[in-house]
N, C-alpha and C positions, 0 to 999 in steps of 0.2 A: 232425671226421673224421679218420679212421688216412691212415699216411701209403699200406697200401696200396690207398687207395680207400673200406675201408669204411663204414658212417655209424657216425658215435659215438654210446651213447646217451645220454650225458648232454649235456641243450638251452644251445645257447653261453652264456656269459655278455652281457644285456645290455649296453649301448654306456651308461655315466655321462656326462649333458649338467649340464654344469657353469652352476646357478642363473643366474639374471637381476642384476647390478648393484644391493643395495639401491639406493634412488632417494632422496639428500638434500634437503634442506632446501627449497634454494633450487634446485633441478633439479622442485617438486610447487609453490618458491614460482613460477615459470616459466609452468607446465604450468597453472595456475588465471587468471591475469594473459592468460595468450593465453585459454584459455577465458570468460573476463571480454570481453577486448577485441572476440571473437566474437560473444558475445552482444549486445555494446552494439551493433556496426554489425548484427547482426541484428533490435533492436528501434527500429530509425532504418528499414529497411526495412519493418517491418510498420508504423510508422504514415506513410510516406509514401503507400503501396497501399494504408490505410485511408482515410488523406485522402485521397486521390484518389477512392474505391467510394463515399465520401459523398454527392458531389455525381454522382454517377452511377442512374439510374431502373433497376427503382423501389423509391421509398422503401419498408423495414420498418418503416411505424410500431406496427405490430400487435409488432412482436417488440421493436424499444423499452418499449412503454408494456414489454410483458410482461418487460421485462426493467427497468426502474423500479421496478413489482412487484417480483419476484425479490429483485434488492437491494437496496434504497430500505430497502418497509414490515419486513422482516425487520430491516433491519438500527439502523430508530429506536431500537430500545431497547436493546441496548448502545451506545448512544451519548450517548442522553438519563441513561443511570447515569452514563457513565464523565465527559462531563459533571459534574453534581454534585454528585457527590463528590467530583471534581478542586477545585470550586469552594468545598466547604467545609470540604476540606486545607488548600488555599491559604488561606483565610481563619483556620484556628486559627492557620496556621506567621507569616502576617503578625502579623497581632493582638499574639501573646503577644508576637515580635518584635518594633512600636513602640510596644505598652504600656510599656515600661521604660526609652523615654523620654518618654511621656508621648507620644506625635506617635500616636496611634488612630485620629484626626478623618482621618488619610491611607486608610485600610487602604483604605475606598472606590473609593478614585481606584488604590488600587496592583493592589486587585482588577480592577477593572475596563478598565485597560490592560493587564495578562496576558489576561485572561479574550481580549479582545476580538482584540488584534493577534498572539500564540503561542498559547495551552494549546486553544482552542479549536480551528481548524485545524487544528494539529497531532497532538494527539494524538486530535480526531477520524479525521486523516486514517493515522496509525495504529492507531488501533483497528477502524476502518471498515474501512480499507485493504487490513488484511492481512486478514478473514472475504472480505470477493470477493472480494480476489488470488487467497488459495486455493482457493477456490468453483471461481474458472473456468478458472486448472488443471486441478482434479479434474475439471470437468465436459468442458470439450476433450479434459484428454487422456484419457480414460474414449476420447472416438469415436477419438482417435488412436490408440490401439494396438485399437481396432478395427475399421480402417480404414471408419470413415466418411465423417470427413473424404477417403479416398479417393472414395467413393461418390458425394459432392455434387463431386468434377470431376470426375469416371466421366459424369456427369451436365450436363456440360456448365455448372455453374452454379461462382458465386465463393466457397467456404467466407472468404474473405474480408469479404465482404458481408453474407454471410448469418448469419456466425459473429460476428468481429469487431467493423463496427459498427459495430452494435445494443447489446452490452456497452460501447464506448468512449463512443457516444453518453450513456448513460443514468449511467455517472460524471460526467462533464459538469458533465450536470443534478442526479445525486445531492449530490456534495460539497457545492456550495453551499449548498442547502435544510441540509444536515445541520449544515456548521459553524453558520446560520441560528440553528435551533432547537439546538445549544450553546452560543446564544452566552446564550440565553433562560435557557436550562435553569442552566447554573453561575451563572451572577450571582445566581438567583435563592435556590436554594441556599449561597453565600455571602451575600446578603443578613439569609434566617435562619438562618445559622449566630454570623453577629456581633449579631443582633438575644434572641436567646435563652440565647448562652454571656456574653457582652463590655456585656449589657442596649445595643445602639449603633444608633438610633430606624433603622426602615427607607426614611422618607422622608428623612432628613439623610444613611442612607448608600446610598440611590437618586439622593440634589439632588451629594453630588461628584464620583460617579459619574460624572455625563450632564455632569456642567462639565467634567473630565478627558478626554472625548471625545471624538474630534473627528473629521470624516466617513472624512479619512486614517487611523482610525485605526482603523474599523468595514472600509473598504475594502484594506487593508493583511492584512488577517485573512485573507474575507469572496474577496480576489481570487486569495492562494496556492489557495486548493480547487481550483478549474479544472485549475491544470496536473499539483495530485496526482488528481486527478481519474485524466491522462488517463496519467499515469503509469502509477498500480495497471493501469488497466486493458491495458496496452500490455504491462509485464510477466507483469503472470498469464494474459491471453491467449498469447501468444509462449512461456513456459514446455509452454501444455499443447497448443500446437499443434506442440512441439519433440518429443513426451515416446513415448521408447521402449519398451520393452523388456517389455514385459506389467503387470500390476497395483504390481510392485515400482518401473517410472520413472513412472509417477501420481503415488505417494508420493514420490518425490524432484524431481520435479517439484515438487510443491506447500510439498516442504518447502525450496526453491529461490526460488520464490513470495515466505512469507511474510518470508524472507533481505531478496531483496533490495526490496520492496517496504517495510521499516524501513528500509533504508540510502538508497534512492533518495531519500523522504519527508525525511531529519536531511537529506539532502545538497542536494533542491531548497529546502527548508525557508532553508537558511545563505544560497542566493544570492537566494533570491527577498526574501528580509526588507532584503537589502542596495541589494534592487532597490528596493522598495515603498519606503524611508524612504528612497532619495535622488531619488525623485519628490516635491512639491511639486504636493497638491490645491485 
């Protein structure tokens, strides 16, 4: 505007806004740590609410059976293939290594203990758990962004009772069963490779493996599986229910679930291994 009051023909210059300061790696680490602690707290509360809702009527038996079929039957193939080839690879590795020292007779003992104690439960939880957890996150995330979970609350039902509890119980039952199947299939694959490639009699391989495995070894492996199942179900359901931001948010929740499941299984495996080794059966 001119001094005499006439309006200026040139538009005023926009005021320059200073850009926000860049986030340092330390600040990003602090924010990620806070978010992780918030997620851990939310998962703990979700597990508490799901445990309480499990014993409340009515019991969702049909939904539990459906989840067992949906999560279990579709995961059997990948679990058995993983166990089969892991058993075969471990046999080749240990046989070549022990052959240098003339100790191939101990391959069955080493493979039996390795598969029973660690490989079957841990790898089954990692491979199958990532599939199951990401599926839960995607399914519940889609329901969250389309406001179906809010509709369940509006109708007076409990979303945790309807959606979380059946998946939690299904994983609790499913993981030990898949682990036992993985034990059998992985050991059969190891025994077959030992016979075909190293000419180790199957009877000798089987007998020496059974001699080295006791009930504590078996329970140490199978006993981890329910904890893995609960961990996977809680993580998948939590990230699914907390999904925001449309289809892009569903993708983020699915990715975070896969990463969180893998890390949680490995961390839980360490502490559960120490616990079961300290308990004598």
